[in-house]
C-alpha positions as CSV (number, residue, x, y, z in Angstrom):
1,M,96.4,-151.1,92.8
2,N,94.8,-148.7,95.3
3,T,96.5,-145.7,93.5
4,A,95.4,-146.9,90.1
5,A,91.8,-147.4,91.4
6,N,91.8,-143.9,92.9
7,L,93.2,-142.3,89.7
8,V,90.5,-143.9,87.6
9,I,87.8,-142.9,90.1
10,A,89.2,-139.3,90.0
11,L,88.8,-139.4,86.3
12,V,85.2,-140.5,86.7
13,V,84.7,-137.6,89.0
14,L,86.2,-135.2,86.5
15,L,84.0,-136.7,83.7
16,H,80.9,-136.2,85.8
17,V,81.8,-132.6,86.6
18,Y,82.3,-132.1,82.9
19,F,78.8,-133.6,82.2
20,L,77.3,-131.3,84.9
21,V,78.8,-128.2,83.2
22,L,77.7,-129.4,79.7
23,E,74.2,-130.2,80.8
24,M,73.5,-127.4,83.2
25,F,75.4,-124.5,81.7
26,L,76.4,-125.2,78.1
27,W,73.4,-127.2,76.8
28,T,72.2,-124.5,74.5
29,K,75.7,-123.1,73.7
30,P,77.7,-124.1,70.7
31,L,79.8,-126.7,72.6
32,G,76.8,-128.3,74.2
33,L,74.9,-128.4,70.8
34,K,78.0,-130.0,69.2
35,V,78.6,-132.6,71.9
36,F,75.0,-133.7,72.0
37,G,74.3,-133.3,68.3
38,Q,71.2,-131.1,68.8
39,T,69.7,-128.1,67.2
40,R,69.3,-125.0,69.2
41,E,65.5,-125.5,69.1
42,A,65.7,-129.0,70.5
43,A,68.2,-127.9,73.2
44,E,65.9,-125.0,74.2
45,A,63.0,-127.3,74.5
46,S,64.9,-129.8,76.7
47,R,66.9,-127.3,78.7
48,V,65.3,-127.9,82.1
49,L,65.5,-131.7,81.7
50,A,69.2,-131.4,80.8
51,A,69.9,-129.2,83.8
52,N,68.2,-131.8,86.0
53,Q,70.3,-134.5,84.5
54,G,73.4,-132.4,85.0
55,L,72.6,-132.0,88.7
56,Y,72.4,-135.8,89.0
57,N,75.8,-136.1,87.4
58,G,77.1,-133.6,90.0
59,F,75.7,-135.8,92.8
60,L,77.5,-138.8,91.4
61,A,80.8,-136.8,91.2
62,A,80.3,-135.5,94.8
63,G,79.7,-139.0,96.1
64,L,82.8,-140.3,94.4
65,A,84.8,-137.4,95.6
66,W,83.5,-138.0,99.2
67,G,84.6,-141.6,98.9
68,L,88.1,-140.6,97.7
69,A,88.4,-138.0,100.5
70,L,87.7,-140.7,103.1
71,G,90.6,-142.9,101.8
72,P,90.4,-146.6,102.7
73,A,87.3,-145.9,104.9
74,G,85.5,-144.7,101.7
75,T,85.6,-148.0,99.8
76,A,82.0,-148.8,100.3
77,I,81.0,-145.3,99.2
78,K,83.1,-145.6,96.1
79,V,81.6,-149.0,95.3
80,F,78.1,-147.6,95.7
81,F,78.6,-144.6,93.5
82,L,80.6,-146.4,90.9
83,G,77.7,-148.9,90.7
84,C,75.3,-146.0,90.2
85,V,77.4,-144.7,87.4
86,V,77.6,-148.1,85.7
87,I,73.8,-148.5,85.9
88,A,73.2,-145.0,84.7
89,G,75.6,-145.5,81.8
90,A,74.1,-148.8,80.8
91,Y,70.6,-147.3,80.9
92,G,71.7,-144.3,78.9
93,A,73.4,-146.5,76.3
94,A,70.3,-148.7,76.0
95,T,67.8,-145.7,75.7
96,A,69.7,-142.7,74.4
97,N,73.1,-143.3,72.7
98,R,75.4,-146.4,72.7
99,R,78.4,-144.0,73.1
100,I,77.4,-143.4,76.7
101,L,78.4,-147.0,77.5
102,F,82.0,-146.1,76.6
103,V,82.1,-142.6,77.9
104,Q,80.3,-143.1,81.2
105,A,80.0,-146.7,82.1
106,L,83.3,-148.2,81.0
107,P,85.5,-145.9,83.1
108,A,83.3,-146.7,86.1
109,V,83.6,-150.4,85.4
110,V,87.4,-150.1,85.2
111,G,87.5,-148.1,88.5
112,L,85.2,-150.6,90.2
113,A,87.3,-153.6,89.0
114,L,90.5,-152.0,90.2
115,L,88.9,-151.2,93.5
116,L,87.5,-154.7,94.1
117,I,90.7,-156.6,93.2
118,Q,92.7,-155.0,95.9
């Protein structure tokens, strides 16, 4: 079960690195506009906020990567950061777009469940 948990957590890390790239570097580019369903004007107006949000996603990825790097000693760190991802995903789903619940929160819930049933 440990391997499955770590694989799902690694997926969450990769997702959050992808979110970082989208929000910090591609927000006003065609891919960013398409993914977030925005006009260029709206994206330009919210560019700084998106970059800040991307940075936070990077911190979540870094924390989970740190927990993975520590192996069994990183369990508490993984639990903490997965909890942060679940809360952020639930809040995003409630306030921005329900799809966030499935893209962000659900993988973290699965990782957390696999981690805790060991």
